[in-house]
N, C-alpha and C positions, 0 to 999 in steps of 0.2 A: 613166892618170887615178887612179892607186894610188901614181903614184911624188908625183905634186901634192898628193894628201892629205897623206904622210909631209914634204915639205917644208912646208907650210903647220903642220903639229904641231911642227917642230922650231924653226921660227920665232916660236910663239906660246909656248914653253915658258921663255923667259928670260923675257918678259912676264910670265907667269902666276905666276914667281919672284920677280920684282922686286916685283909688286902685292901678295902672300903679305908679304914683307919688310916692305913699307912699312904694310899692315895690324897684324901683328903689333911692327911700332917704338913705335906709342903704348903701348903696353901694358903698358909695363915702369913701371909706378906704382900705389900705391897709394892708396884711394879711403877716405876716413871722414869722418865728422859730428861734431862736437864741440857739447858745449852747457855755457852757465852761464844761472845765475840766480841774482834778487835782490830781498828784500823791501825795501820804503821805507816810512815814516813820511809819509802825506802831509802837505806844510805851505804846500796853496793850498786851503781848503775853502769853495767857494762855495756862498752860501745866499740863499734868494729870501723876501723877507719881504714880505707883502700887506698890507696896511691899507684897510679898507674901512666906509664907514659905515654906522652901524645904528643902530635906536632903543632906548635904554632908558627905562623910566618915559614912554613916550611923548613922548620926546624926541629927537631926532636929536643922534647923538654926530658933531661934526662931521669930516671930513678934517682940516681944520686942527689940530684938538684931538691927533689921532690920531697927527699929523704931527711936532707937536711933544714929544707923551709919548714917542714910539719914539727921537727925536733925542736927547733927555734920558739914556734909558736906554742909547744908545749911548755917551755922554759917559760917565754911571756908570761904564759896565763899562770905559773905558779905552781905547774901539777909537777910532783917528783916523777922524773924518769922510771924508779923503780916500779911503777905502777902500770907498767907498758910492758908488753909482750908481743913475740909474733905470733899471729894467728893462724898463719901456715908455713910452709917449710923455708920460705924465704921469698928472694926474687924466682919469678916465673917466667919461661919464655910464650907468648900467646901468638902464633904466626899471623893468624889470620889470614891464610892463603898468600900471604907475601913471602919475598926472601928472608933469609937471616938478618942479613944489616937492616931489614926496615920491620923486625919483631918487634913489639913494646912489651916490655917487662913491668910486673907488677910487685907489691907488696903489701902484705895487711897486717893491720895489727889490732891488738885487741886492749882498749883501756879502761882502768876501772877508776869511774866517780865515784862523789860522797853526795852530793846534792845537785838538784836539779838547778841551784844557783851556780856552782861549779861548771856543770856543762855548759850552763849558757856562758859563762866567762872564756871556757875555752874554745867552743865555737866562735866568739865575737873573735879572738888570737888568730885563729885559725883560719879565718874568711881571707887572707890572702893566697892562702897556699890552695891551688888548684888540684884535690884530692878528686878521684874517682866517687866517691862514695862514704859518707857517714851514719850509721843506723844503732841503734839502740837493740842491744840484743837479749838483757836479762836483768828485771829488778829482782834485788835480795836487800834484807836487812842482815846485820851481824850477827846481831841477839834472836835470831828466829828462833833457835831450837829452845832457849830458856824461856822465851816468849809465850811457846807451843805449850807447854810441862806447865805454866802458869795460866794459862787458858782451861785446861783441861782441869785443874783445882779446882776453877771457877763455876765450871758446866756440872763439877760430880755435888759442889756445896749448893748450887742451883737445884740439883735433884733431891737433895735431903730436904731444903725447905719445902719445895713441893711436897714431898711425901710429907712431912708434919704439918702443912696445913690443910691437906686431903683428909689426913686421920684425926686430927681436933677438930672436924666440921662435925665427926659422925661419933665424937667421945671417946677414940681411941688414941695409943701414944706409939709414936714410931721405936722401933728395938735395933739392933745389930744390924749391920750391913749383911745380907747372903749374897750376894753376886753384883759384879760393878762389871760393866762392858762397854770398852771403848771403842767407838766408832769414829774410824778415819777422815779427816775431812782435808781433802786438797784446800792451800791457801789460794784467795782468789787472785791472778795475777791479771792487774788492767793494761797488761802490754798491748791491748788495742782500742784500750780508751784513753791514755793519755792524751796531752794535747800536743804533743810531739812524739805520737806512737811510733812514728816510724822514721824519724827525722835523717831521711836520704836526699842527699845533696849533688848532684853534678857539677863539674868545673866550670870555670867561667862560661868555657868557649861553646858549652852547648848552653847555658843558659843564660848567658849574660851578667850574671851575680852569682853570688851564694850567702843562699839564707835557709833557714828552718821552716816547715811550714806554717807553724804558726809559734806563738810566743812559746819556749819553755818551760814545762810542768807537768805534774804526774799527781794521779789518783793516788791516794793510796794502796797500800796492798791491804785485804781484807783476811783475815783468819778465823777460822771457827772452830768450834769443840762442840761434841754430843757425848755426850754419857749415858748410858742406863743403868739402871741400881733396882736392886730390890733389897729391903727392907723389914723383917720383919715385923708384926703386928703384936704388940702386947696386949 
C-alpha cells in the first residue's frame, strides 16, 4: 500500500508543476488604469416655453394672441422657426372647475438654442410676451460622440504611459497589450449648477415683471473616460 502511495505521488508531481507554471504564466503583466477628462461648452440648449390663456382687466387674453406675440419675439431675436417644435399635442383645455366657456387653453413649445448669449437675446425679445413658463430642460453638445471617442483614446494613452513609467523604475520594459477594459462614465451635466439652472418666469400679472433669476450663463459639461489595461512585461 505504501508503494502505491509513493507511485501516485510521483505521477502527480509533474502535473502539479505544470499547473503552477500555467497559473504563473499569465501573471507576467502589469495592470493599470488611465483616465482623461474634458470640459465643453454646451451648444444645444433645449428650452421649454409654455403659453396659457389668462384674464386681464376682466378680458381673456387668447392663446392665438399669445402665440402670435411669441412667434414675433422669436423672429425679432433672429432665431429660425425651424428650431421650434410643439412639446405637446397642441392646444389643451384646462377647466379648473369652471364652465367650458371660461376654460383656459395652453400650448407648449420646445426651442433649441446654440449658446447662452442666444438664450439671453431670446429672453430679452420675449420679455413683452406674457408667457406662463420658460425653463431649460437639457444641455448637450453636437459633437458629443466624437469627443467621447477622442477622450477614450487619451485615457488609453495615459494608461500606457503609466505602465511604461512604472516598469522603467524596476528596469523592465512594456510589451504588447493583453487586455483593455473601458469603464463607461456618464457625462457630468451641470443642470442644477448653471447660473440660470431653471430659468422659470411667470407672467407679468403674477410677478409684475419678466426676468430671469440671474444673469444667463452655463457651467461647462464635464466629460470623463476611464480605461483599465494589461500590458505584457518583457
